[in-house]
C-alpha positions as CSV (number, residue, x, y, z in Angstrom):
1,X,-56.5,102.1,-56.4
2,X,-56.3,102.1,-59.8
3,X,-58.0,103.3,-62.0
4,X,-56.8,107.6,-61.3
5,X,-57.0,110.2,-64.1
6,X,-55.9,113.8,-64.3
7,X,-58.6,115.6,-66.8
8,X,-57.2,118.8,-68.4
9,X,-59.7,121.9,-69.2
10,X,-58.8,122.6,-72.9
11,X,-61.0,126.1,-72.3
12,X,-63.0,125.2,-75.3
13,X,-62.8,123.0,-78.6
14,X,-59.6,122.5,-79.7
15,X,-57.4,120.3,-81.7
16,X,-55.2,117.5,-80.4
17,X,-52.4,116.7,-82.8
18,X,-49.9,115.3,-80.1
19,X,-49.4,114.7,-76.5
20,X,-46.1,114.5,-74.3
21,X,-46.4,112.9,-70.8
22,X,-43.6,114.3,-68.3
23,X,-43.4,111.2,-65.5
24,X,-42.3,112.0,-62.5
25,X,-41.0,108.9,-60.6
26,X,-44.5,106.6,-60.0
27,X,-45.4,106.6,-63.8
28,X,-47.8,104.9,-64.8
29,X,-47.2,101.0,-67.0
30,X,-50.3,101.0,-68.6
31,X,-52.7,103.9,-69.6
32,X,-54.5,105.8,-72.7
33,X,-54.3,109.5,-74.1
34,X,-58.4,110.3,-74.3
35,X,-60.6,113.6,-75.7
36,X,-64.0,114.9,-74.5
37,X,-66.3,117.1,-75.7
38,X,-68.0,118.2,-73.0
39,X,-66.1,115.5,-70.1
40,X,-68.6,113.2,-69.8
41,X,-68.2,110.9,-73.7
42,X,-65.1,110.4,-74.2
43,X,-62.6,109.2,-77.4
44,X,-59.8,107.4,-77.6
45,X,-56.5,108.6,-78.9
46,X,-53.6,106.8,-78.4
47,X,-52.8,103.6,-75.4
48,X,-50.2,102.7,-73.4
49,X,-49.7,99.1,-72.4
50,X,-45.7,99.1,-71.7
51,X,-44.9,102.1,-70.5
52,X,-41.4,102.3,-68.2
53,X,-42.4,106.4,-67.3
54,X,-39.3,109.6,-68.7
55,X,-41.1,110.9,-71.5
56,X,-43.8,109.3,-73.5
57,X,-44.4,111.5,-77.5
58,X,-47.3,110.5,-79.4
59,X,-48.4,112.1,-82.3
60,X,-50.4,112.2,-85.4
61,X,-53.2,112.4,-82.4
62,X,-56.0,114.1,-84.9
63,X,-58.7,114.4,-82.1
64,X,-60.8,117.4,-80.8
65,X,-62.4,118.5,-78.0
66,X,-61.8,120.4,-74.7
67,X,-61.3,117.7,-72.2
68,X,-58.1,116.0,-72.8
69,X,-57.3,112.9,-70.1
70,X,-55.1,110.8,-68.8
71,X,-56.8,107.4,-67.6
72,X,-54.5,105.7,-65.8
73,X,-54.9,101.5,-65.5
74,X,-51.9,100.7,-63.9
75,X,-49.5,101.6,-62.1
76,X,-45.5,100.9,-63.0
77,X,-44.4,101.8,-58.7
78,X,-46.5,100.7,-55.7
79,X,-47.2,104.3,-55.6
80,X,-49.6,106.6,-57.5
81,X,-48.8,108.5,-60.5
82,X,-47.2,111.5,-61.4
83,X,-46.4,113.7,-64.2
84,X,-44.1,116.4,-63.7
85,X,-45.9,117.9,-67.4
86,X,-48.5,117.5,-69.7
87,X,-47.5,119.4,-73.1
88,X,-50.8,119.1,-75.8
89,X,-50.5,120.4,-79.1
90,X,-51.8,122.0,-81.9
91,X,-50.4,122.5,-85.1
92,X,-50.8,125.2,-86.9
93,X,-51.0,125.3,-91.1
94,X,-47.1,125.7,-90.7
95,X,-47.0,122.4,-88.3
96,X,-45.7,124.5,-85.6
97,X,-46.9,123.2,-82.4
98,X,-48.3,125.8,-79.8
99,X,-48.8,123.6,-76.2
100,X,-51.7,123.7,-73.8
101,X,-50.4,124.2,-70.3
102,X,-50.4,121.4,-67.8
103,X,-54.1,122.6,-65.2
104,X,-54.7,120.8,-62.1
105,X,-54.8,117.9,-61.4
106,X,-59.3,116.5,-61.0
107,X,-60.2,113.8,-58.8
108,X,-61.1,110.3,-59.4
109,X,-64.8,109.4,-59.9
110,X,-67.7,107.5,-59.1
111,X,-68.3,104.2,-60.8
112,X,-70.6,104.0,-63.2
113,X,-73.7,101.6,-62.9
114,X,-75.0,100.0,-66.2
115,X,-78.1,102.0,-66.9
116,X,-79.1,101.0,-70.4
117,X,-80.2,97.7,-72.0
118,X,-79.8,95.2,-69.0
119,X,-76.7,92.2,-69.6
120,X,-78.3,89.0,-71.2
121,X,-77.6,86.6,-67.3
122,X,-76.4,86.7,-64.6
123,X,-75.9,90.0,-63.0
124,X,-73.8,87.4,-60.3
125,X,-70.0,88.0,-61.2
126,X,-66.9,86.7,-59.3
127,X,-63.7,86.1,-59.4
128,X,-62.3,83.3,-60.8
129,X,-58.3,83.5,-60.2
130,X,-56.4,83.8,-56.4
131,X,-55.1,86.8,-55.3
132,X,-52.8,87.8,-57.4
133,X,-52.3,85.0,-60.0
134,X,-51.9,86.9,-63.0
135,X,-51.2,90.6,-62.2
136,X,-51.7,93.5,-65.1
137,X,-52.0,92.5,-68.9
138,X,-54.4,89.9,-69.3
139,X,-55.6,90.1,-72.6
140,X,-57.8,88.1,-75.1
141,X,-59.8,84.5,-74.0
142,X,-60.9,81.2,-75.7
143,X,-61.7,77.7,-75.1
144,X,-60.7,75.0,-76.4
145,X,-63.7,73.3,-77.8
146,X,-64.5,70.3,-75.2
147,X,-64.7,73.5,-73.0
148,X,-61.5,71.9,-70.7
149,X,-58.8,74.8,-71.2
150,X,-59.0,78.3,-71.5
151,X,-56.9,79.6,-73.2
152,X,-54.9,83.7,-72.8
153,X,-52.3,85.8,-73.6
154,X,-50.9,88.5,-72.1
155,X,-49.9,91.9,-73.8
156,X,-48.0,93.0,-71.2
157,X,-45.4,89.9,-71.4
158,X,-46.1,89.0,-74.2
159,X,-47.1,84.8,-73.1
160,X,-49.3,83.0,-74.0
161,X,-51.5,81.0,-70.9
162,X,-52.9,77.3,-70.7
163,X,-55.1,77.0,-67.7
164,X,-57.9,75.0,-65.7
165,X,-60.1,74.4,-63.8
166,X,-59.1,74.0,-60.3
167,X,-62.3,74.2,-57.9
168,X,-64.6,77.4,-58.9
169,X,-60.6,79.5,-60.6
170,X,-58.4,79.2,-63.4
171,X,-54.8,78.1,-62.8
172,X,-52.4,77.7,-65.5
173,X,-51.9,73.9,-65.6
174,X,-48.8,71.7,-65.7
175,X,-45.9,73.1,-67.6
176,X,-47.0,75.5,-67.5
177,X,-46.7,77.8,-64.7
178,X,-46.3,81.9,-65.5
179,X,-47.2,81.3,-69.1
180,X,-44.8,80.3,-71.9
181,X,-43.0,83.9,-74.3
182,X,-44.4,84.1,-77.9
183,X,-42.1,84.1,-80.4
184,X,-42.3,85.6,-84.0
185,X,-41.6,83.3,-87.2
186,X,-37.8,84.0,-86.8
187,X,-37.6,82.5,-82.6
188,X,-37.1,86.2,-81.4
189,X,-39.4,89.5,-80.6
190,X,-41.7,89.4,-78.3
191,X,-45.2,89.5,-79.5
192,X,-47.8,91.7,-78.1
193,X,-50.3,89.8,-77.6
194,X,-54.5,90.7,-77.8
195,X,-55.9,87.8,-78.6
196,X,-56.7,84.9,-79.2
197,X,-58.6,82.3,-81.2
198,X,-58.4,78.0,-80.9
199,X,-58.7,76.6,-83.8
200,X,-58.6,72.7,-83.6
201,X,-55.2,72.3,-81.6
202,X,-53.7,75.5,-83.9
203,X,-54.0,79.4,-81.7
204,X,-53.9,81.7,-83.5
205,X,-52.9,85.0,-82.3
206,X,-53.4,89.2,-82.9
207,X,-50.9,91.8,-82.2
208,X,-50.0,95.2,-82.7
209,X,-46.3,95.7,-81.9
210,X,-43.0,93.3,-81.1
211,X,-43.0,94.4,-77.5
212,X,-38.6,94.7,-78.5
213,X,-39.9,97.1,-81.2
214,X,-42.9,98.9,-79.5
215,X,-43.1,102.1,-80.9
216,X,-43.6,100.7,-84.3
217,X,-47.2,99.3,-85.6
218,X,-46.9,95.7,-86.9
219,X,-50.4,94.7,-87.2
220,X,-50.3,90.6,-87.3
221,X,-51.9,87.0,-87.2
222,X,-49.9,84.9,-85.8
223,X,-50.1,80.8,-86.0
224,X,-48.6,78.6,-83.0
225,X,-48.9,74.6,-82.4
226,X,-48.7,74.5,-78.7
227,X,-48.7,71.0,-78.2
228,X,-47.6,69.7,-75.0
229,X,-43.4,71.5,-75.3
230,X,-41.7,73.4,-73.0
231,X,-40.0,77.3,-72.9
232,X,-41.0,79.9,-75.6
233,X,-42.8,79.0,-78.0
234,X,-41.8,80.1,-82.3
235,X,-45.3,80.3,-84.3
236,X,-45.0,78.3,-87.6
237,X,-47.0,80.8,-89.1
238,X,-47.6,84.8,-89.2
239,X,-49.6,87.2,-91.9
240,X,-48.4,91.3,-91.5
241,X,-51.7,93.0,-91.9
242,X,-50.2,96.4,-92.8
243,X,-50.4,97.1,-95.3
244,X,-54.0,96.3,-95.8
245,X,-55.0,97.9,-92.8
246,X,-55.5,101.8,-92.0
247,X,-51.8,103.4,-90.8
248,X,-52.3,103.9,-87.1
249,X,-50.3,104.4,-83.1
250,X,-48.8,101.2,-82.4
251,X,-50.4,100.0,-79.5
252,X,-53.4,101.3,-81.1
253,X,-53.9,98.4,-83.5
254,X,-55.4,95.1,-83.4
255,X,-57.3,94.1,-81.0
256,X,-59.2,90.7,-80.6
257,X,-59.8,88.0,-83.2
258,X,-62.2,85.1,-83.9
259,X,-62.5,82.5,-86.2
260,X,-65.7,82.2,-88.3
261,X,-66.8,78.6,-89.8
262,X,-67.1,78.5,-93.7
263,X,-70.8,76.7,-92.9
264,X,-72.2,79.2,-90.7
265,X,-71.4,82.0,-92.8
266,X,-72.5,80.9,-96.3
267,X,-76.1,79.5,-94.4
268,X,-76.2,83.0,-93.2
269,X,-75.7,84.3,-97.1
270,X,-72.4,85.6,-95.8
271,X,-71.7,88.0,-99.0
272,X,-67.6,88.5,-99.9
273,X,-67.5,92.8,-100.5
274,X,-64.2,92.1,-102.1
275,X,-66.6,90.7,-105.3
276,X,-70.2,91.7,-104.1
277,X,-72.0,87.9,-104.7
278,X,-72.0,85.7,-100.9
279,X,-69.4,84.4,-100.6
280,X,-68.1,81.3,-102.0
281,X,-65.0,79.4,-99.6
282,X,-63.5,77.5,-102.9
283,X,-62.4,81.2,-103.8
284,X,-60.1,80.9,-100.8
285,X,-57.1,77.7,-101.7
286,X,-56.1,76.3,-98.6
287,X,-58.1,79.0,-96.1
288,X,-58.6,76.2,-93.7
289,X,-62.4,76.0,-93.4
290,X,-63.6,79.8,-92.4
291,X,-62.6,83.3,-91.6
292,X,-60.6,85.4,-89.2
293,X,-62.5,88.1,-87.5
294,X,-59.9,90.9,-86.4
295,X,-61.0,93.5,-84.3
296,X,-58.9,97.4,-85.4
297,X,-58.8,99.4,-81.6
298,X,-58.8,102.8,-83.1
299,X,-61.8,102.2,-85.0
300,X,-63.9,100.0,-83.8
301,X,-63.8,98.5,-87.1
302,X,-64.0,95.0,-87.4
303,X,-61.9,93.1,-91.2
304,X,-63.0,89.5,-91.5
305,X,-59.6,87.9,-93.9
306,X,-59.5,84.6,-95.4
307,X,-55.7,82.9,-94.4
308,X,-53.5,80.9,-96.6
309,X,-52.4,78.8,-94.6
310,X,-49.5,79.0,-96.5
311,X,-49.1,82.4,-97.0
312,X,-51.2,85.2,-98.3
313,X,-54.6,87.1,-96.6
314,X,-57.0,88.6,-99.5
315,X,-59.9,90.6,-97.1
316,X,-63.2,89.4,-97.4
317,X,-64.9,92.4,-95.6
318,X,-64.8,94.7,-93.3
319,X,-67.6,96.8,-90.7
320,X,-68.3,98.4,-87.6
321,X,-68.6,96.5,-84.4
322,X,-71.1,98.5,-83.0
323,X,-68.0,100.6,-80.6
324,X,-65.5,103.1,-81.3
325,X,-62.5,101.2,-80.3
326,X,-63.5,97.1,-79.6
327,X,-61.6,95.2,-76.8
328,X,-62.8,91.6,-77.7
329,X,-64.5,89.7,-80.2
330,X,-66.0,86.5,-79.4
331,X,-67.8,84.2,-81.3
332,X,-71.0,82.2,-80.4
333,X,-71.7,78.7,-82.9
334,X,-75.3,78.0,-81.5
335,X,-76.2,81.5,-82.1
336,X,-74.2,82.2,-84.7
337,X,-73.6,85.4,-82.6
338,X,-70.9,87.7,-82.5
339,X,-69.8,89.4,-79.8
340,X,-67.9,92.7,-79.6
341,X,-67.1,93.6,-76.6
342,X,-65.4,96.8,-74.9
343,X,-63.5,98.1,-72.4
344,X,-64.1,100.9,-69.7
345,X,-64.2,103.2,-72.0
346,X,-68.2,102.1,-73.2
347,X,-68.7,101.3,-69.2
348,X,-67.7,97.3,-70.4
349,X,-71.0,97.1,-72.8
350,X,-71.2,94.5,-75.8
351,X,-73.0,94.2,-79.2
352,X,-74.0,91.4,-80.8
353,X,-73.5,91.0,-84.5
354,X,-75.4,88.8,-87.0
355,X,-75.7,88.6,-90.9
356,X,-78.6,90.7,-91.5
357,X,-78.9,91.2,-95.5
358,X,-75.5,89.6,-96.1
359,X,-73.3,92.2,-93.3
360,X,-72.8,92.0,-90.2
361,X,-75.4,94.2,-88.5
362,X,-75.3,95.1,-84.9
363,X,-78.7,93.9,-83.5
364,X,-78.7,94.0,-79.8
365,X,-76.6,96.1,-77.6
366,X,-76.2,94.9,-73.2
367,X,-74.5,96.7,-70.4
368,X,-72.0,94.3,-68.4
369,X,-73.8,92.4,-65.5
370,X,-74.8,95.2,-62.9
371,X,-71.7,92.7,-60.6
372,X,-69.0,93.7,-62.9
373,X,-67.6,96.8,-61.2
374,X,-66.0,99.0,-64.7
375,X,-63.3,97.3,-64.9
376,X,-60.6,97.9,-68.0
377,X,-62.3,94.0,-69.7
378,X,-60.0,92.8,-72.5
379,X,-61.0,89.7,-73.0
380,X,-63.8,88.0,-73.3
381,X,-65.1,83.9,-73.9
382,X,-67.6,82.0,-73.9
383,X,-67.9,78.3,-72.8
384,X,-69.2,76.1,-76.1
385,X,-71.7,74.6,-73.3
386,X,-75.1,75.0,-72.3
387,X,-75.8,74.3,-68.5
388,X,-79.2,74.2,-67.7
389,X,-79.8,77.0,-70.0
390,X,-76.8,79.5,-69.3
391,X,-73.7,79.7,-70.7
392,X,-70.8,80.4,-68.3
393,X,-68.5,83.4,-69.7
394,X,-65.7,84.4,-68.3
395,X,-63.8,87.8,-68.3
396,X,-59.2,89.5,-68.3
397,X,-59.3,92.4,-66.3
398,X,-56.1,94.0,-67.9
399,X,-55.9,96.4,-64.6
400,X,-56.0,93.4,-62.5
401,X,-57.9,95.0,-60.7
402,X,-58.2,94.3,-56.7
403,X,-55.9,91.9,-58.0
404,X,-58.0,89.5,-60.0
405,X,-57.3,89.4,-63.6
406,X,-60.0,86.8,-63.9
407,X,-63.6,87.3,-63.5
408,X,-66.2,84.7,-64.2
409,X,-70.9,84.8,-63.9
410,X,-73.4,83.5,-67.2
411,X,-74.9,84.2,-70.0
412,X,-78.0,83.5,-71.4
413,X,-78.0,80.6,-73.9
414,X,-80.7,82.0,-76.1
């Protein structure tokens, strides 16, 4: 059963600049490379979402700790995980790599139980898809304005799914079986789709790379107009943010996206960090009535952009998500709250961010619902309707734990 991991004791606190993994036939299709000083609190150095076995090499990691962990969340075969060798390197002053040998594996730990501030809603969680419907790599989620459609993206297959309710579960709507493959504006490539935001009838997707060239970082926001067609879906516009973001690993980049209307930002006194003055929508031509907020997995920071819908972008602000790595962003208009979501590396916790003194600041921090296992949830969405004081919530598990990619619960409306 996933997840499974191997922990390596380096013997003392060490700087880790490079890791090389040599897989046997039973490889991981998705996993993380992590480091820890105490073997309890882990920092992600690199992630892989489309592993294909053989030898994987991660460089420029810049991590420090005594323990190294390879944390597998999805298997590439029907068997377990098997590594011939794990090599960890510290680059000396002259650039010569010093390897650390592979030790004996450590058994998989018992799943953690939430112990912090309680989830603001029901503790009850139910599966929200039929067994083995969507497989692994389901990521970002976003509801349509009326809540009748749940949009979902898959970062492995690079597909967009239009989901509708069928009883208590979500299924691909008619004509959307298996989803539609997302393409770049040229009509080529495979979009590593990590996050999605529905804005009117358009969809904006956060991607960290082209799956056809997965070793190259390409953090982008792409605009799609899904309509009612079929077959692959080509972006009508791409905003490649590479030049404006920190240089990070190809699979450690944009992970989430949310859209916040100008009216809410102005009403709450949002400050434009570029000018140091109150945010003025009129300063950004043809930007569509709101700002896009994207989360960078490697740093946990959130970046706010005004996108010129004809081309070009301007960064308006940067702030922390409340986590070292952010997996999802979800804006709740009724409370003017931007929810930041972390995966199982943070035990599934969420942070509530609100504009305070001009900037988004963490005002609350919550555990996952006690009924939710500590799994690799990379997607989270809140329904627009409030019913009897509660709002329907749905999560997407990248690891498809137990054959289920979607789980549902609720959050209080206030």
